C-alpha positions as CSV (number, residue, x, y, z in Angstrom):
1,M,75.2,151.0,161.1
2,R,74.8,154.8,160.9
3,I,76.7,156.2,157.9
4,E,77.6,159.9,157.8
5,T,77.9,161.3,154.3
6,T,78.2,165.0,155.0
7,R,81.5,166.5,153.9
8,S,83.6,168.7,156.1
9,A,82.7,172.4,156.2
10,V,86.1,173.5,157.4
11,G,87.9,175.9,155.1
12,V,91.4,174.2,155.3
13,R,91.9,171.3,152.9
14,L,94.4,168.5,152.5
15,E,98.0,169.4,152.3
16,H,99.8,166.3,151.2
17,A,103.7,166.4,151.1
18,A,106.5,163.9,150.5
19,G,109.7,163.9,152.5
20,Y,112.8,161.8,152.0
21,H,115.4,160.6,154.4
22,R,118.9,159.1,154.2
23,S,118.9,157.3,157.5
24,D,116.8,156.6,160.6
25,A,118.5,159.5,162.3
26,D,117.7,161.9,159.5
27,L,114.0,160.7,159.5
28,L,113.7,161.2,163.2
29,A,115.1,164.7,163.1
30,Q,112.6,165.7,160.4
31,L,109.7,164.0,162.3
32,V,110.6,165.8,165.6
33,A,110.6,169.2,163.8
34,L,107.2,168.6,162.2
35,A,105.6,167.2,165.3
36,R,106.8,170.1,167.4
37,A,105.5,172.6,164.8
38,G,102.1,170.9,164.8
39,L,101.9,170.8,168.6
40,E,102.9,174.5,168.8
41,R,100.0,175.3,166.5
42,G,97.7,173.5,168.9
43,E,97.0,170.7,166.5
44,P,96.8,167.0,167.4
45,V,99.6,165.0,165.7
46,A,98.5,161.7,164.3
47,L,101.1,159.0,163.6
48,A,101.3,156.3,160.9
49,L,104.8,155.2,161.7
50,R,106.7,152.0,162.3
51,P,106.6,151.1,166.1
52,R,110.3,151.6,166.4
53,T,110.2,155.1,164.8
54,E,107.1,156.0,167.0
55,R,108.9,155.0,170.2
56,A,112.0,157.1,169.2
57,L,109.7,160.1,168.5
58,H,108.0,159.8,171.8
59,T,111.4,159.7,173.5
60,Q,112.7,162.8,171.6
61,L,109.5,164.7,172.5
62,G,109.6,163.7,176.1
63,G,106.1,162.1,176.2
64,T,103.0,161.4,174.2
65,A,100.8,164.4,175.0
66,G,99.1,165.5,171.8
67,L,100.3,162.4,169.8
68,I,97.7,160.1,168.4
69,Q,98.5,156.7,166.9
70,L,96.5,155.7,163.8
71,S,95.7,152.1,163.4
72,H,98.5,149.9,161.9
73,P,97.7,148.1,158.6
74,D,97.1,144.5,159.2
75,G,95.6,141.4,157.6
76,P,94.1,142.2,154.1
77,D,94.8,145.9,154.4
78,G,98.4,145.2,153.4
79,A,97.2,144.2,149.9
80,S,95.0,147.2,149.2
81,G,95.9,150.8,149.4
82,Q,92.3,151.7,148.8
83,T,91.2,149.9,151.9
84,L,93.9,151.5,154.1
85,A,93.0,154.9,152.6
86,T,89.4,154.3,153.6
87,R,90.4,153.4,157.1
88,R,92.6,156.5,157.4
89,A,89.8,158.7,156.1
90,L,87.4,157.3,158.7
91,E,89.9,157.9,161.5
92,L,90.9,161.4,160.5
93,R,87.3,162.4,159.7
94,E,86.3,161.5,163.3
95,L,89.4,163.2,164.7
96,T,88.9,166.5,162.7
97,S,85.2,166.5,163.6
98,S,86.0,166.2,167.3
99,T,88.8,168.8,167.4
100,G,87.2,171.2,164.9
101,G,90.5,172.1,163.3
102,P,93.5,170.9,161.4
103,V,95.4,167.7,162.2
104,T,99.1,167.1,161.5
105,V,99.7,163.6,160.1
106,L,103.2,162.0,159.9
107,A,103.5,158.8,157.9
108,E,106.4,156.5,157.0
109,H,107.1,154.0,154.3
110,T,107.1,150.4,155.6
111,A,109.0,147.9,153.4
112,S,106.8,145.0,154.5
113,L,103.9,146.5,152.5
114,D,105.9,146.9,149.3
115,G,104.6,143.7,147.7
116,A,106.2,142.5,144.5
117,D,107.0,146.0,143.0
118,G,106.1,148.7,145.5
119,S,102.9,149.7,143.7
120,F,101.0,149.5,147.0
121,W,102.4,152.9,147.9
122,T,101.4,154.5,144.6
123,E,97.8,153.2,145.0
124,L,97.7,154.3,148.7
125,D,98.9,157.9,148.1
126,A,96.6,158.3,145.1
127,A,93.7,157.0,147.2
128,L,94.5,159.3,150.1
129,N,94.4,162.3,147.8
130,V,90.8,161.4,147.0
131,A,89.7,160.1,150.4
132,L,91.1,163.0,152.4
133,A,90.6,165.8,149.9
134,D,87.9,167.7,151.9
135,L,89.6,167.2,155.3
136,P,91.8,169.8,157.2
137,V,94.8,167.5,157.3
138,R,98.5,168.4,156.9
139,M,100.1,165.1,155.9
140,T,103.7,164.4,155.3
141,C,104.7,161.0,154.0
142,F,108.4,159.9,154.4
143,Y,110.2,157.7,152.0
144,P,113.8,156.5,151.9
145,E,116.0,158.1,149.3
146,L,116.9,154.6,148.0
147,P,114.0,152.2,148.4
148,L,114.1,148.7,147.0
149,H,111.7,149.5,144.2
150,L,111.9,152.5,141.8
151,E,108.1,152.5,141.6
152,I,108.0,153.8,145.2
153,L,109.9,157.0,144.3
154,D,107.9,157.4,141.0
155,G,104.6,157.1,142.9
156,A,105.7,159.5,145.6
157,R,106.7,162.2,143.0
158,H,103.4,161.9,141.1
159,N,101.1,161.7,144.1
160,H,102.3,164.5,146.4
161,P,101.5,168.2,145.4
162,L,104.1,169.4,148.0
163,L,107.6,168.4,148.8
164,L,109.4,168.9,152.1
165,V,112.9,170.4,151.3
166,D,115.2,171.6,154.1
167,G,112.2,171.9,156.4
168,R,110.1,173.9,154.0
169,L,107.1,172.9,151.9
170,V,107.6,173.6,148.2
171,H,105.5,173.0,145.1
172,N,106.0,169.7,143.3
173,P,105.9,170.2,139.5
174,Q,105.7,166.5,138.9
175,H,102.4,166.1,140.8
176,R,99.5,164.6,138.8
177,C,95.8,164.0,139.4
178,P,95.3,160.8,141.5
179,R,93.0,159.3,138.9
180,D,95.6,160.0,136.2
181,V,98.2,158.3,138.3
182,L,96.1,155.1,138.6
183,T,95.1,155.2,135.0
184,M,98.8,154.9,134.2
185,R,99.5,152.5,137.0
186,P,96.2,150.5,137.6
187,A,95.5,149.1,141.1
188,P,96.8,145.5,141.3
189,A,94.6,142.5,141.5
190,P,94.5,140.9,145.0
191,A,95.9,137.4,145.7
192,L,94.0,134.5,144.1
193,L,91.8,132.6,146.5
194,G,91.1,129.4,144.5
195,P,87.7,128.1,143.4
196,P,84.8,129.8,145.2
197,D,82.3,127.9,147.3
198,L,79.5,129.5,145.2
199,R,79.3,131.2,141.9
200,I,76.2,132.7,140.3
201,T,75.4,134.8,137.3
202,F,72.8,137.5,137.7
203,S,71.0,140.4,136.0
204,A,69.2,143.4,137.3
205,W,66.1,141.3,137.8
206,Q,68.0,138.8,140.0
207,L,69.5,141.0,142.6
208,H,67.2,139.4,145.2
209,E,69.1,136.1,144.4
210,V,72.4,137.8,145.2
211,R,71.1,139.1,148.5
212,T,69.7,135.7,149.4
213,A,73.0,133.9,148.5
214,V,75.1,136.3,150.6
215,E,72.7,136.2,153.5
216,E,72.7,132.4,153.5
217,A,76.5,132.2,153.3
218,L,76.9,134.7,156.2
219,R,74.4,132.8,158.4
220,A,76.1,129.5,157.8
221,A,79.4,131.2,158.7
222,G,78.0,132.3,162.1
223,Y,77.6,136.0,161.4
224,G,75.3,138.0,163.7
225,R,72.2,139.5,162.3
226,S,73.4,143.1,162.4
227,R,76.8,142.3,160.8
228,A,75.1,140.2,158.1
229,E,72.7,143.0,157.3
230,D,75.6,145.3,156.8
231,L,77.4,143.0,154.4
232,V,74.3,142.1,152.4
233,L,73.7,145.8,151.9
234,A,77.4,146.3,150.8
235,V,77.3,143.5,148.2
236,N,73.9,144.6,147.0
237,E,75.2,148.1,146.4
238,V,78.1,146.9,144.4
239,A,76.1,144.3,142.5
240,T,73.5,146.9,141.6
241,N,76.3,149.2,140.2
242,A,77.6,146.3,138.2
243,V,74.4,145.6,136.3
244,E,73.4,149.2,136.0
245,H,76.7,150.7,134.8
246,G,78.8,147.7,133.7
247,A,77.0,145.0,131.6
248,S,73.6,143.4,131.5
249,E,74.9,140.4,133.5
250,A,77.5,140.1,136.2
251,E,78.8,137.4,138.4
252,L,79.0,136.8,142.2
253,A,81.6,134.6,143.8
254,I,81.6,133.7,147.5
255,W,84.3,132.1,149.6
256,T,83.2,131.0,153.1
257,S,86.4,129.4,154.4
258,S,89.1,132.0,153.6
259,G,90.3,132.2,157.2
260,S,89.4,135.9,157.5
261,G,85.7,135.9,157.2
262,V,83.4,135.6,154.2
263,V,84.8,137.0,150.9
264,C,82.5,138.1,148.1
265,E,83.5,139.2,144.6
266,I,81.5,140.9,141.9
267,H,82.7,140.7,138.3
268,D,81.3,142.4,135.3
269,R,82.5,143.1,131.7
270,G,82.1,146.9,132.0
271,V,85.0,149.4,131.7
272,L,86.1,151.0,134.9
273,A,85.7,154.7,134.3
274,D,86.9,155.8,137.7
275,P,89.9,153.8,139.1
276,L,89.2,155.1,142.7
277,P,85.4,154.8,143.1
278,G,83.7,155.4,146.5
279,L,86.6,157.0,148.3
280,Q,85.1,160.4,148.9
281,A,82.0,160.9,151.0
282,P,79.1,162.0,148.7
283,H,77.4,165.3,149.4
284,P,73.8,164.9,150.7
285,S,72.5,166.7,147.6
286,D,74.3,164.3,145.2
287,P,71.6,162.1,143.6
288,R,74.0,159.2,142.9
289,G,77.5,157.9,143.7
290,R,76.7,156.5,147.2
291,G,76.8,152.7,146.4
292,V,80.5,151.9,146.5
293,W,81.2,154.5,149.2
294,I,78.6,152.9,151.5
295,A,80.0,149.5,150.8
296,R,83.5,150.7,151.7
297,Q,82.3,151.9,155.1
298,L,80.7,148.5,155.8
299,C,83.4,146.1,154.8
300,D,86.8,145.4,156.3
301,T,88.3,145.3,152.8
302,L,86.9,146.6,149.5
303,H,89.3,146.5,146.6
304,V,88.4,147.5,143.0
305,W,90.6,146.6,140.0
306,A,90.2,146.2,136.3
307,D,91.7,144.0,133.6
308,R,91.0,143.0,130.0
309,W,88.1,140.9,131.3
310,G,86.2,143.8,133.0
311,T,85.8,145.3,136.4
312,H,86.1,143.4,139.7
313,V,85.3,144.2,143.3
314,R,86.4,142.1,146.3
315,M,84.7,142.6,149.6
316,Q,85.7,140.9,152.9
317,A,84.5,141.3,156.4
318,A,85.1,139.4,159.7
319,P,82.0,138.4,161.8
């Protein structure tokens, strides 16, 4: 797989705003106004909306010219805002590279992704602030004025530097640095998977054993050669980080029958200094910082979290 690490050279950078709506009709009216404004500027308009809202927007605009549908979160993405932010960054990086200019993005809160407390949205918006920071994107995220979880409104207030008020963008005085947000509200641990099929402890001198174990698990699960090489590389990058920056020893766990492809986890006892590692493409001149970013590009899911036992990374990829 070819991985592009060069950051955008376009002067415009991310404009990330929060908007609020009282009803579906109120939401649609605001979406129509923003979509028309983007199209009048000659910008493509990318949509991350519920299917029902998207259909209503198409109807109001009289067609789909200039509208682009971003991929819907599915499978494990619903449990990791980091993973969805990585996917959005990949889609929007390709889109802005092909158009050579800004892109308008319209996004909508979806209750099915709230989880137990709505913290998915706090994690997602914080991750988007890092992953899209160097892209020419005008993104407005819409939330209901009365969501089920108060965490959703708190996260929206802290993660958006701009607010949409009466059709105008205004400065948000409650905005905070995304890493500060996730330091206060750490990324949640993913769902437990039960006992792994393989568990090994390794040091820096045993990384070859990690690569061999992952390769054998992927081969037994029927992965093709190219896909297996990608995933062995991803796990090796994360495992190397664990023993270089975490502790002298780390642990690899592998599940081969999860139902969604092989799952690998790396656990170490180190302290997670950056709650959002590997979300921004490193500059070609940066001597370090590529490992987790490369792994994120190669996996379907890569989720980092920390607790009192250390730092943990779960990676999953379908064949």
